[in-house]
N, C-alpha and C positions, 0 to 999 in steps of 0.2 A: 446112747440110750435115745429112743424116740419119744419126743414130746407128745403128750395127750392133749387134745382140744380142751381149752378152758372156757369158750365161749361160742354159742351157737346162735344163729339167725333162724328163726321160724316165722312162719306167717303163711297167710293165704297166698295163693298164686296171683300174680299181677298186683302185688302191694308194695312193691319195692325192694324185696329181698336182693335181687342182683345189683341194684344200686348201692346198698348198704354194703355188700360183699366187695365191690369194686372200689369204693371210697376208703373203706378200711383196709384192703390189701396195699393201697398206696402208701399207708404209714410205714417206716422203717421199723418200728416195734412190733408191727402185727404181721404175723404169718396167717395166710388164708389157704385153706385146701385148694388145690389146683382144680378138683373136681368140686364145683360148688355143691351140687346136691348128691351126696354119695347114699342117702337114704339108708344108712347102716343101722340105725337103732329102731326103724318102724317095721319090725317084723311082722306086725298084724295088718299092714296096709300092702296091698299087692304091688309090687314093683318089678320091673324086667331085669335090673341090672345090679342087684345089691352086692356090694363088695364083701369078700370074706373078712374075717378079722385080719389076717395078714395083709391083705390088700389095703384095708382101711388104715392100718398102721403106717404103711408105705406112704400114704398121702401126707404124713407129718414128718416123715423123715428129715425133710430140709430145714425145720424149724430148729432154731439154735437159741442159745442162752440170751442172746439180745431181744429176741421176739417174747415180750412181755404178754402178749395176747395172741393164743394159737386158736384159730376158729374153723368153723364150717357152717353151712347152712342148707336146711332141706325143708322145703315148704311143707312136705308129707308128714313131718312131725307134728304138725299142728292137729291133724286129723287122728293121729293115733294114739292109743290107750297105753302104749307100752314105751312109746320114745323116750319121753321125759323121764320115767323112772329107770330106764336103760342108761341114759345120760347121766343121771345122777348117781347110779352104781358104779359106772366108767370112771367118773371124775371125783368120786369120794364125797359128793354132795356140794363141790365147789364150783359148779358151773354157773356162768352167768349167760342170760338170755336177752337178744333183742327180738322183740315179737312185733312184727307188721301186720296190721289189720287194715282193711278197708271195706266200705258198705258194698254189697253187692251191686247196687246201681251203678257205683263208680267203676266196679270191675268188669262189668257186661260188656262195655265196647272194647275194652282190651283183650278181653278173654275171646270175644267173637272174632276180632282181627287176628289173634294168634291161631285159633282153630282153622280159619280159613287159609292161612299162610301153611299150615302143617298140612292141610290136604292138597296143596299145590295149586 
């Protein structure tokens, strides 16, 4: 039986979600999706490669009973009106959240550097 995620990291881009995911994944009782941002529950936000339900389930197949926490993190869930209600329905209202926020002034330099890198 595939385990379902029971915690989610959401937050604005460039506010530490990747760091949180990395730190938590190092713990032996935590399983974190190998695809950090599947964007599965945000059907109202345009995203180029949202997994199918079967693909999403496959992300968590390696999680075992030793993993007390099973998680994923998608920054787009913060801007979505349907993501959190979808998560709640999927988990039976038992999801835990880590929400990362940062002021726009603090995000600007990092966001600019990322955009420059993306443009090559």
